[in-house]
PAZAPA-4460 file (N, C-alpha, C; in steps of 0.05 Angstrom, whole numbers, plus 32768, in hexadecimal, padded with zeros to 4 digits):
% residues 296
    n_x    n_y    n_z   ca_x   ca_y   ca_z    c_x    c_y    c_z   seq   type   mol
   9141   8A35   8A46   913D   8A44   8A2E   9123   8A39   8A20     1      X     A
   9113   8A4C   8A17   90FA   8A43   8A09   9100   8A3F   89EB     2      X     A
   90EC   8A33   89DD   90EF   8A2E   89C1   90F3   8A48   89B2     3      X     A
   90E3   8A5D   89B8   90E6   8A76   89AA   9101   8A83   89AF     4      X     A
   910A   8A81   89C8   9125   8A8C   89CF   913B   8A7D   89C0     5      X     A
   9138   8A63   89BD   914B   8A53   89AF   914B   8A5A   8991     6      X     A
   9134   8A5E   8986   9132   8A66   896A   913F   8A81   8965     7      X     A
   913A   8A94   8977   9145   8AAF   8974   9164   8AAE   8977     8      X     A
   916D   8A9F   898A   918A   8A9D   898D   9197   8A8F   8975     9      X     A
   918A   8A7B   896A   9194   8A6D   8953   9194   8A80   893B    10      X     A
   917F   8A90   8938   917E   8AA3   8922   9195   8AB7   8923    11      X     A
   919B   8AC0   893B   91B1   8AD3   893E   91CB   8AC6   8937    12      X     A
   91CE   8AAC   893E   91E7   8A9D   8938   91EA   8A9B   891A    13      X     A
   91D4   8A95   890C   91D5   8A93   88EE   91DC   8AAE   88E2    14      X     A
   91D0   8AC3   88ED   91D5   8ADE   88E2   91F2   8AE5   88E6    15      X     A
   91FD   8AE0   88FE   9218   8AE7   8904   922C   8AD8   88F2    16      X     A
   9224   8AC0   88EB   9236   8AAF   88DA   9234   8AB6   88BD    17      X     A
   9220   8AC6   88B5   921E   8ACF   8899   9216   8AB9   8886    18      X     A
   9207   8AA5   888F   91FF   8A90   887C   91EA   8A9C   8868    19      X     A
   91E7   8A8E   8852   91D5   8A97   883D   91BC   8A85   883D    20      X     A
   91A5   8A92   8836   918C   8A83   8836   9182   8A81   8819    21      X     A
   916A   8A75   8816   915F   8A72   87FB   9158   8A55   87F4    22      X     A
   915B   8A43   8807   9155   8A27   8802   913E   8A1E   8813    23      X     A
   9129   8A2E   8813   9111   8A28   8823   910A   8A3D   8837    24      X     A
   911E   8A4E   883E   9119   8A65   884E   9127   8A7D   8842    25      X     A
   911F   8A95   884B   912C   8AAD   8840   9139   8ABE   8856    26      X     A
   9138   8AB5   886F   9143   8AC6   8885   914B   8AB4   889C    27      X     A
   915B   8AC0   88AE   9167   8AB1   88C4   9152   8AA6   88D7    28      X     A
   913D   8AB5   88DE   912A   8AAC   88F1   911B   8A93   88E6    29      X     A
   9112   8A94   88CD   9104   8A7D   88C2   9116   8A64   88C1    30      X     A
   912F   8A68   88B9   9141   8A51   88B8   9147   8A46   88D3    31      X     A
   914A   8A58   88E7   914E   8A4F   8902   9136   8A3F   890D    32      X     A
   911E   8A49   8907   9106   8A3B   890F   9105   8A20   8903    33      X     A
   910B   8A1E   88E9   910C   8A04   88DB   911F   89F1   88E9    34      X     A
   9137   89F9   88EE   914B   89E7   88FA   9144   89E0   8917    35      X     A
   913B   89F3   8926   9134   89ED   8942   911C   89DA   8943    36      X     A
   9107   89E0   8935   90EF   89CF   8935   90F6   89B3   892B    37      X     A
   9106   89B1   8916   910D   8997   890C   911D   8987   8921    38      X     A
   9130   8994   892D   9140   8986   8941   9130   897E   895A    39      X     A
   911B   898D   895F   9109   8987   8976   90F3   8973   896E    40      X     A
   90F4   8969   8956   90E0   8956   894C   90C4   8963   894C    41      X     A
   90C2   897C   8946   90A8   898A   8945   90A2   8990   8928    42      X     A
   9088   8990   8920   9081   8997   8905   9089   89B4   88FF    43      X     A
   9091   89B8   88E6   909A   89D3   88DE   9084   89E8   88DF    44      X     A
   906B   89DF   88DF   9055   89F2   88E1   904B   89F6   88FD    45      X     A
   905B   89ED   8910   9055   89F1   892D   9052   8A0F   8932    46      X     A
   903C   8A18   893E   9038   8A35   8942   904B   8A40   8957    47      X     A
   9056   8A57   8951   9067   8A65   8964   9059   8A7E   896F    48      X     A
   9040   8A82   8965   9030   8A98   896F   9013   8A8E   8973    49      X     A
   9003   8A9D   8982   8FE7   8A96   8985   8FE2   8A83   899D    50      X     A
   8FC9   8A7B   89A0   8FC1   8A6B   89B7   8FCE   8A4F   89B8    51      X     A
   8FD5   8A45   89A1   8FE1   8A2A   89A0   9000   8A2B   899E    52      X     A
   900B   8A42   89A3   9028   8A46   89A0   9038   8A34   89B4    53      X     A
   904E   8A2A   89AA   9061   8A1B   89BB   907A   8A2C   89C1    54      X     A
   9078   8A46   89BB   9090   8A57   89BD   909C   8A57   89D9    55      X     A
   908B   8A55   89EE   9096   8A57   8A09   909B   8A3C   8A16    56      X     A
   909A   8A27   8A07   90A2   8A0D   8A12   90C0   8A0C   8A16    57      X     A
   90C7   89FF   8A2C   90E4   89FD   8A33   90F1   89E8   8A22    58      X     A
   910A   89ED   8A1C   911B   89DA   8A0D   9130   89CF   8A1F    59      X     A
   9132   89B5   8A21   9145   89A8   8A34   9162   89AF   8A2B    60      X     A
   9175   89AE   8A3E   9191   89B3   8A36   919B   899F   8A21    61      X     A
   9191   8986   8A22   9199   8972   8A0F   9190   897A   89F3    62      X     A
   9177   8983   89F0   916D   898B   89D6   917A   89A5   89CD    63      X     A
   9180   89B7   89DF   918F   89CF   89D8   91AA   89C8   89CC    64      X     A
   91B7   89B4   89D7   91D1   89AC   89CD   91CF   89A0   89B1    65      X     A
   91B9   8991   89AC   91B5   8986   8992   91B0   899C   897D    66      X     A
   91A1   89B0   8985   919C   89C6   8972   91B7   89D5   896D    67      X     A
   91C7   89D8   8982   91E0   89E6   897E   91F2   89D7   896A    68      X     A
   91F2   89BC   896C   9202   89AC   895A   91F8   89AF   893D    69      X     A
   91DE   89B0   8939   91D2   89B4   891F   91D9   89CF   8914    70      X     A
   91D8   89E4   8924   91DF   89FF   891C   91FC   8A00   8913    71      X     A
   920D   89F3   8922   922A   89F3   891B   922E   89E6   8900    72      X     A
   9220   89D0   88FC   9222   89C2   88E2   9219   89D4   88CB    73      X     A
   9203   89E3   88CF   91F9   89F5   88BB   920D   8A0B   88B5    74      X     A
   921A   8A15   88C9   922C   8A2C   88C6   9247   8A23   88BA    75      X     A
   9252   8A0D   88C4   926C   8A05   88BB   926C   89F8   88A0    76      X     A
   9257   89E9   889A   9256   89DB   8880   924C   89EE   886A    77      X     A
   923C   8A02   8871   922E   8A14   885E   921C   8A04   884B    78      X     A
   9214   89EC   8854   9200   89DD   8844   91E4   89E9   884A    79      X     A
   91D3   89E8   8836   91B7   89F0   883B   91AB   89DF   8851    80      X     A
   9199   89EB   8861   918D   89DD   8877   917F   89C3   886E    81      X     A
   9174   89C4   8856   9165   89AC   884C   9177   8994   884A    82      X     A
   9191   8998   8844   91A3   8981   8843   91AA   8976   885F    83      X     A
   91A8   8987   8873   91AD   897E   888E   9195   896F   8899    84      X     A
   917D   8978   8892   9165   896B   889C   915B   8955   8889    85      X     A
   9165   8956   8870   915D   8944   885B   913F   8946   8856    86      X     A
   9135   895E   8859   9119   8963   8854   9115   897F   884A    87      X     A
   9104   8982   8836   90FD   899D   882C   90DF   899D   8827    88      X     A
   90D4   89B5   8829   90B7   89B8   8826   90B2   89CB   880E    89      X     A
   909F   89C3   87FD   9098   89D4   87E6   9079   89D4   87E4    90      X     A
   906D   89EC   87E7   9050   89EE   87E7   9043   89DB   87FB    91      X     A
   904E   89D9   8812   9043   89CA   8828   9047   89AC   8825    92      X     A
   9056   89A3   8812   905B   8986   880D   9078   8980   8815    93      X     A
   907D   896B   8824   9097   8964   882D   90A6   8953   8818    94      X     A
   90BF   8958   8814   90D0   8949   8802   90EA   8941   880F    95      X     A
   90F3   8929   8809   910E   8921   8810   9122   892F   87FE    96      X     A
   9139   8937   8809   914E   8942   87F8   9169   893D   8805    97      X     A
   917D   8938   87F4   9199   8937   87FD   91AB   8943   87E8    98      X     A
   91C5   8942   87EC   91D8   8950   87DA   91D8   8946   87BD    99      X     A
   91CA   8930   87B8   91C9   8926   879C   91B7   8937   878A   100      X     A
   91A6   8947   8796   9192   8957   8786   9191   8973   8792   101      X     A
   9189   8986   8781   9185   89A2   8789   916F   89A4   879D   102      X     A
   9171   89B6   87B0   915B   89BA   87C4   9143   89C5   87B5   103      X     A
   912C   89B9   87B7   9114   89C2   87A8   910A   89DD   87B2   104      X     A
   9106   89EF   879F   90FC   8A0A   87A5   90EF   8A17   878D   105      X     A
   90E8   8A07   8779   90DF   8A12   8760   90C5   8A22   8763   106      X     A
   90C3   8A39   8757   90AB   8A49   8757   9095   8A3C   8746   107      X     A
   909C   8A29   8735   9087   8A1B   8726   9075   8A0C   8739   108      X     A
   907E   8A05   8750   906E   89F7   8764   9055   8A08   876B   109      X     A
   9059   8A22   876E   9042   8A34   8774   902D   8A32   875E   110      X     A
   9036   8A32   8746   9023   8A32   872F   9014   8A17   872D   111      X     A
   9021   8A01   8734   9014   89E8   8734   8FFE   89E6   8749   112      X     A
   9006   89EE   8761   8FF3   89EB   8778   8FDE   8A01   8777   113      X     A
   8FE5   8A19   876E   8FD3   8A2F   876E   8FC2   8A32   8755   114      X     A
   8FC6   8A20   8742   8FB6   8A22   8729   8FBF   8A37   8716   115      X     A
   8FD8   8A41   8718   8FE1   8A56   8708   8FE5   8A50   86EA   116      X     A
   8FE5   8A36   86E3   8FE7   8A2F   86C7   8FCF   8A21   86BD   117      X     A
   8FBA   8A1F   86CD   8FA2   8A10   86C5   8F95   8A1B   86AC   118      X     A
   8F96   8A35   86A8   8F8A   8A41   8690   8F96   8A36   8677   119      X     A
   8FAF   8A2E   8678   8FBD   8A25   8660   8FBA   8A07   865B   120      X     A
   8FAD   89F9   866D   8FAA   89DC   866B   8F8E   89D6   8660   121      X     A
   8F8A   89BE   8656   8F70   89B7   864A   8F67   899C   8656   122      X     A
   8F4F   8994   864F   8F46   897A   8658   8F56   8963   864E   123      X     A
   8F65   8968   8639   8F76   8953   862D   8F93   8953   8638   124      X     A
   8F98   8964   864C   8FB2   8964   8659   8FB5   894B   866A   125      X     A
   8FC5   8938   8661   8FC8   891F   866E   8FE5   8917   8673   126      X     A
   8FF7   8920   8662   9013   8918   8665   9025   8930   866C   127      X     A
   9033   892E   8681   9044   8943   868C   9061   893A   868D   128      X     A
   9073   894C   8686   9090   8947   8689   909B   895B   869D   129      X     A
   90A8   8951   86B2   90B8   8962   86C4   90D5   895F   86BC   130      X     A
   90DF   8971   86AC   90FA   8970   86A2   910D   897C   86B6   131      X     A
   9124   8970   86BB   9137   8978   86D0   912A   8975   86EB   132      X     A
   911F   895E   86F0   910D   8959   8707   911B   895C   8722   133      X     A
   9136   8958   8723   9143   8959   873D   9139   8945   8751   134      X     A
   912F   894E   8767   9124   893B   877C   9107   8933   8776   135      X     A
   90FD   893B   875F   90E2   8932   8757   90CB   8943   8763   136      X     A
   90D1   8959   876F   90BC   8968   877D   90A6   8973   876A   137      X     A
   90AE   897E   8753   909A   8988   8741   9089   8972   8735   138      X     A
   9096   895B   872F   9087   8944   8725   9072   893B   8739   139      X     A
   907A   893A   8752   9067   8932   8767   9050   8947   876A   140      X     A
   9057   8961   876A   9042   8975   876C   902F   8975   8754   141      X     A
   903A   8970   873C   9029   896F   8725   9016   8958   8727   142      X     A
   9020   8941   8730   900E   892A   8733   8FF9   892E   8748   143      X     A
   9000   893B   875E   8FED   8941   8773   8FD9   8956   876A   144      X     A
   8FE1   8969   875A   8FD0   897F   8752   8FBD   8977   873C   145      X     A
   8FC5   8964   872B   8FB5   895B   8714   8FB3   893D   8714   146      X     A
   8FA0   8933   8723   8F9E   8916   8727   8F9A   8905   870E   147      X     A
   8F93   8913   86F7   8F8D   8904   86DF   8FA6   8901   86CD   148      X     A
   8FBD   890D   86D5   8FD4   890D   86C3   8FE7   88F7   86CB   149      X     A
   8FF8   88EF   86B8   9010   88DF   86BE   9028   88F0   86B9   150      X     A
   903D   88EB   86C8   9055   88FD   86C7   906E   88ED   86C1   151      X     A
   907E   88F7   86AE   9099   88ED   86AB   90AB   8901   86B9   152      X     A
   90BD   88F8   86CA   90D0   8909   86D8   90EC   8901   86CE   153      X     A
   90F9   8914   86C1   9113   890D   86B5   9129   891F   86BF   154      X     A
   9141   8914   86BF   9159   8923   86C7   9171   8914   86BB   155      X     A
   9186   8923   86B6   919F   8918   86AD   91AE   890A   86C4   156      X     A
   91A8   8912   86DC   91B6   8908   86F4   91A8   88EF   86FF   157      X     A
   91B6   88D8   86FF   91AA   88C0   870B   91A9   88C3   8729   158      X     A
   91BC   88D3   8735   91BB   88D8   8751   91A1   88E7   8759   159      X     A
   919B   88FC   8749   9183   890B   874F   916A   88F9   874C   160      X     A
   916A   88E8   8738   9153   88D6   8734   9150   88C3   874B   161      X     A
   9166   88BB   8757   9163   88AA   876F   9155   88B8   8786   162      X     A
   915A   88D2   8788   914C   88E2   879D   912F   88E5   8795   163      X     A
   912A   88EA   877B   910E   88EC   8771   90FF   88D2   8776   164      X     A
   910C   88BB   8773   90FE   88A2   8779   90F5   88A1   8796   165      X     A
   9105   88AB   87A8   90FD   88AB   87C4   90E3   88BB   87C8   166      X     A
   90E2   88D2   87BB   90CA   88E4   87BE   90B2   88D9   87B0   167      X     A
   90B5   88CD   8799   909E   88C0   878C   9093   88AA   879D   168      X     A
   90A4   889A   87A8   909B   8884   87BA   908F   8890   87D4   169      X     A
   909A   88A5   87DE   9091   88B2   87F7   9074   88BB   87F4   170      X     A
   906D   88C4   87DC   9052   88CF   87D7   9040   88BB   87C9   171      X     A
   9049   88A2   87C6   9039   888D   87BA   9030   8892   879E   172      X     A
   9042   889D   878D   903C   88A4   8772   904B   8893   875D   173      X     A
   9052   887B   8765   9062   886A   8753   9053   8863   873A   174      X     A
   9038   8862   873B   9029   885A   8724   9024   8872   8710   175      X     A
   902A   888A   8719   9024   88A2   8708   903C   88B2   8700   176      X     A
   9053   88AD   870D   906B   88BB   8706   9081   88A7   86FD   177      X     A
   908C   88AB   86E6   90A1   889A   86DB   90BB   88AA   86DB   178      X     A
   90D1   889E   86E2   90EB   88AB   86E2   90FA   88A4   86C8   179      X     A
   9106   88B9   86BC   9116   88B5   86A3   9131   88C2   86A6   180      X     A
   9146   88B4   869E   9160   88C0   869C   9163   88CC   8680   181      X     A
   9166   88E7   867F   9167   88F4   8665   9177   890D   8667   182      X     A
   9188   8911   8652   9197   892A   864F   9184   893D   8641   183      X     A
   9177   894F   8650   9163   8960   8644   914C   894F   8639   184      X     A
   9144   8954   8621   912E   8946   8615   9137   892D   8605   185      X     A
   9150   8926   8606   915B   8912   85F4   914D   88F7   85F7   186      X     A
   9145   88EF   8610   913B   88D4   8614   9120   88D4   8621   187      X     A
   9110   88E9   861D   90F5   88E9   8628   90E1   88DE   8614   188      X     A
   90C9   88D8   861D   90B6   88CA   860D   909C   88DA   8608   189      X     A
   909E   88F0   85F9   9087   8901   85F3   9074   88F4   85DF   190      X     A
   9061   8902   85D6   905D   891F   85DB   904F   8924   85F6   191      X     A
   9056   893B   8602   904B   8943   861B   9037   895B   8618   192      X     A
   9024   895C   862A   9011   8972   862A   901A   8989   863B   193      X     A
   902C   8984   864D   9037   8998   865F   9054   8990   8666   194      X     A
   9066   89A3   8662   9082   899F   866A   9088   89B3   867F   195      X     A
   9092   89AA   8696   909C   89BB   86AB   90BA   89B9   86AC   196      X     A
   90C7   89D0   86AF   90E5   89CF   86B0   90F0   89E5   86C1   197      X     A
   90FF   89DD   86D5   9110   89EF   86E5   912C   89E8   86DF   198      X     A
   9138   89F2   86CA   9152   89E8   86C0   9169   89F7   86CD   199      X     A
   9182   89EE   86C6   9199   89FF   86CE   9199   8A18   86BD   200      X     A
   9199   8A2F   86CA   9197   8A49   86BB   91A9   8A5F   86C6   201      X     A
   91B8   8A5A   86DB   91C8   8A6F   86E7   91DF   8A78   86D5   202      X     A
   91E1   8A92   86D0   91F7   8A9B   86BE   9212   8A99   86CC   203      X     A
   9227   8A9B   86BC   9242   8A96   86C6   924A   8AA9   86DC   204      X     A
   9244   8AC2   86D9   924B   8AD6   86ED   923D   8AD0   8708   205      X     A
   9224   8AC9   8706   9215   8AC3   871F   921E   8AA9   872B   206      X     A
   9225   8A95   871B   9230   8A7C   8726   9248   8A81   8737   207      X     A
   925A   8A92   872D   9273   8A98   873C   926E   8AA6   8756   208      X     A
   9257   8AB4   8758   9251   8AC4   8770   923E   8AB6   8783   209      X     A
   9236   8A9E   877D   9223   8A90   878F   922F   8A8B   87AA   210      X     A
   9220   8A8D   87C0   9229   8A86   87DA   922F   8A68   87DC   211      X     A
   923E   8A60   87F0   9246   8A43   87F3   922E   8A31   87F4   212      X     A
   9217   8A3A   8800   9200   8A29   8802   91F7   8A1E   87E6   213      X     A
   91FA   8A2F   87D2   91F1   8A27   87B7   9207   8A15   87AA   214      X     A
   9220   8A19   87B1   9234   8A08   87A6   9234   89EC   87B3   215      X     A
   9225   89EA   87C9   9221   89CF   87D5   920E   89BE   87C5   216      X     A
   91FF   89CA   87B3   91ED   89BC   87A2   91FB   89B3   8788   217      X     A
   91EF   899F   877A   91FC   8996   8761   91FD   89AD   874D   218      X     A
   9215   89B3   8744   9218   89C9   8730   9208   89C4   8717   219      X     A
   9205   89AB   8710   91F6   89A3   86F8   91DA   89AE   86F8   220      X     A
   91CE   89B2   8710   91B3   89BC   8712   91B1   89DA   8711   221      X     A
   91C8   89E8   8713   91C8   8A05   8714   91D5   8A13   86FC   222      X     A
   91EC   8A08   86F4   91FD   8A15   86E0   91F1   8A14   86C4   223      X     A
   91E9   8A2A   86B9   91DE   8A2B   869F   91F2   8A30   8689   224      X     A
   920C   8A2B   868E   9221   8A33   867C   9233   8A1C   8674   225      X     A
   9229   8A03   8676   923A   89EC   8673   9240   89E5   8656   226      X     A
   9234   89F4   8643   923A   89EE   8627   9248   8A06   8619   227      X     A
   9257   8A15   862A   9268   8A29   861E   925D   8A46   8620   228      X     A
   9245   8A4A   8629   9239   8A64   862B   9240   8A71   8646   229      X     A
   9235   8A89   864A   9239   8A97   8663   9220   8AA4   866D   230      X     A
   920A   8AA3   865D   91F1   8AB1   8665   91DD   8A9F   8673   231      X     A
   91E5   8A86   8678   91D3   8A73   8686   91BE   8A65   8675   232      X     A
   91BF   8A6B   865B   91AA   8A61   8649   91B1   8A48   8639   233      X     A
   91C8   8A3C   863F   91D1   8A25   862E   91BC   8A0F   862D   234      X     A
   91B3   8A05   8644   919F   89F0   8644   9185   89F9   8638   235      X     A
   917D   8A11   863D   9163   8A1B   8634   9163   8A1E   8616   236      X     A
   9179   8A26   860A   917A   8A28   85EC   9173   8A0D   85DF   237      X     A
   917F   89F8   85E9   917A   89DD   85DE   915D   89D5   85E4   238      X     A
   9154   89DB   85FC   9139   89D3   8604   9124   89E0   85F2   239      X     A
   9126   89FA   85ED   9112   8A08   85DD   9113   89FF   85C0   240      X     A
   912A   89F8   85B7   912D   89EE   859B   9120   89D3   8598   241      X     A
   9123   89C1   85AC   911A   89A6   85A9   90FE   89A1   85B4   242      X     A
   90F4   89B2   85C5   90DA   89AE   85D3   90C3   89A8   85C1   243      X     A
   90BE   89B7   85AB   90A5   89B2   859B   90A2   8996   8592   244      X     A
   90B8   8988   858C   90B6   896C   8583   90AC   8959   8599   245      X     A
   90AC   8963   85B1   90A4   8952   85C8   908A   895C   85D5   246      X     A
   907C   896E   85C7   9064   897A   85D2   904C   8973   85C0   247      X     A
   9035   896F   85CD   901C   896C   85BE   9014   8987   85B3   248      X     A
   8FFF   8987   85A2   8FF7   899F   8593   8FF3   89B7   85A5   249      X     A
   8FE5   89B3   85BB   8FDE   89CA   85CC   8FEE   89CA   85E6   250      X     A
   9005   89BE   85E6   9015   89BC   85FE   9022   89D7   8605   251      X     A
   902A   89D9   861E   9038   89F1   8627   9051   89E8   8637   252      X     A
   9065   89F9   8637   907D   89F5   8646   907E   8A0B   865C   253      X     A
   9081   8A03   8675   9084   8A15   868B   90A1   8A14   8694   254      X     A
   90AF   8A2B   8693   90CB   8A2C   8697   90D3   8A40   86AC   255      X     A
   90E4   8A38   86BF   90ED   8A4A   86D3   9109   8A54   86CB   256      X     A
   910E   8A6F   86CD   9128   8A7A   86C7   9133   8A8B   86DD   257      X     A
   9126   8A8C   86F4   9130   8A9C   870A   9135   8AB9   8704   258      X     A
   914D   8AC2   8709   9153   8ADE   8705   9160   8AE4   86EA   259      X     A
   915B   8AD2   86D7   9168   8AD4   86BD   9156   8ADF   86A7   260      X     A
   9142   8AEF   86AD   9130   8AF9   8699   913F   8B09   8683   261      X     A
   9152   8B1A   868B   9160   8B2A   8677   9170   8B18   8664   262      X     A
   917D   8B04   866E   918C   8AF2   865D   917A   8AE1   864C   263      X     A
   9163   8AD9   8657   9150   8ACA   8647   9145   8ADA   8630   264      X     A
   913D   8AF3   8635   9132   8B03   8620   9147   8B0B   860B   265      X     A
   915F   8B0E   8614   9175   8B14   8601   917A   8AFC   85EF   266      X     A
   9177   8AE4   85FA   917C   8ACB   85EA   9165   8AC5   85D7   267      X     A
   914D   8ACC   85DF   9135   8AC6   85CF   9124   8ADF   85CB   268      X     A
   912D   8AF3   85BE   911F   8B0C   85BC   9105   8B0B   85AD   269      X     A
   9101   8AF8   859B   90E9   8AF6   858B   90D5   8AE3   8596   270      X     A
   90DB   8AD6   85AC   90CA   8AC1   85B7   90B1   8ACD   85C5   271      X     A
   909A   8AC3   85BE   9081   8ACB   85CB   907E   8ABD   85E6   272      X     A
   9081   8ACC   85FB   9084   8AC1   8616   906D   8ACA   8627   273      X     A
   9062   8AB9   8638   904F   8AC0   864C   905D   8ABE   8668   274      X     A
   905F   8AD4   8675   906C   8AD4   8690   9056   8ACF   86A5   275      X     A
   905C   8ABD   86B7   9049   8AB5   86CB   904F   8AC1   86E7   276      X     A
   903B   8AC9   86F4   903E   8AD6   870E   9043   8AC1   8724   277      X     A
   9058   8AC6   8734   905E   8AB5   874B   9064   8AC8   8763   278      X     A
   906A   8ABC   877A   9070   8ACC   8791   9089   8ADD   878D   279      X     A
   909A   8AD5   877A   90B3   8AE3   8775   90B0   8AF8   875F   280      X     A
   9097   8AFC   8754   9093   8B0F   873F   908A   8B02   8725   281      X     A
   908B   8B12   8710   9082   8B08   86F6   9099   8B05   86E2   282      X     A
   90B1   8B01   86EC   90C8   8AFF   86DA   90D9   8AE6   86DF   283      X     A
   90CE   8AD3   86EE   90DD   8ABB   86F6   90D5   8AA1   86E7   284      X     A
   90BC   8AA0   86E0   90B1   8A88   86D4   90A1   8A90   86BB   285      X     A
   90A4   8A82   86A5   9096   8A89   868D   9089   8A70   8680   286      X     A
   9076   8A76   866E   9068   8A61   8660   906B   8A65   8642   287      X     A
   906F   8A4F   8634   9073   8A4F   8617   9060   8A3B   860B   288      X     A
   9051   8A43   85F7   9041   8A30   85E8   9052   8A22   85D3   289      X     A
   9048   8A0C   85C9   9056   89FD   85B4   9057   8A0F   859B   290      X     A
   9041   8A1D   8595   9041   8A2E   857D   9056   8A44   857F   291      X     A
   9059   8A50   8596   906E   8A64   859A   908A   8A59   8595   292      X     A
   908E   8A41   859F   90A8   8A34   859B   90AE   8A2D   857E   293      X     A
   9099   8A25   8570   909D   8A1F   8554   90A4   8A37   8544   294      X     A
   909B   8A4F   854D   90A1   8A68   853F   90BD   8A73   8546   295      X     A
   90CA   8A67   855A   90E4   8A71   8563   90F9   8A6F   854E   296      X     A
***
């Protein structure tokens, strides 16, 4: 069996099993390619087409058996593939991840690497807060994208911060990224020129309908209804109320809300909001100035 044949067979197996995607891939073929290449110790960007393709290379029976074992683990556990490989990629950067932190997939990463928020920054942008940092991926990407800034990466979960420490050390950013244990903004050390936040925002109805792959992640990182609400905006209400006190005069807050635009706008109908374009559209990530928050 060749590599491509093995990937196609694995993709069919994933499809037949009805697993859910969304933790780094969006379809069965891409997820199968990820798992097969990882198990074969090949880079994930190994070409499967073109003159340098390895698609027709033979796979030994021993390696085929190892792939089969990995596929069975993916199907029976319904854990995201990233937890099985303990590796996730965001904007071409590799991150360690395990069940202590949500699998990194924030659309804010696109804006950091692609310059989508540069217009809103100034020469005096020096202090950045990555709130709800999880495995630290956005903090790392912010530090890599803006070499002149220092970053505080905060989370209420000490388990998540332990994973973030691995990634900060992995990328040699110990001198520029500091880890803080904080319930929201309660224990951070502002003022900040830029706040990044991919918070828990999933509404109650959507939480109940999530596939098992998402329930394998820490609920604390997803459930936006832990303070008695149902619209997913519990954390965000407190954040927007408290944020101005932790922001410098010209600071901005970049906030991801996923598919919750309707609930966000219902909760904050008077808020002057800038919606930012990402690969998922213009309704997933927004930007708020300090002035806009003060008028809320």
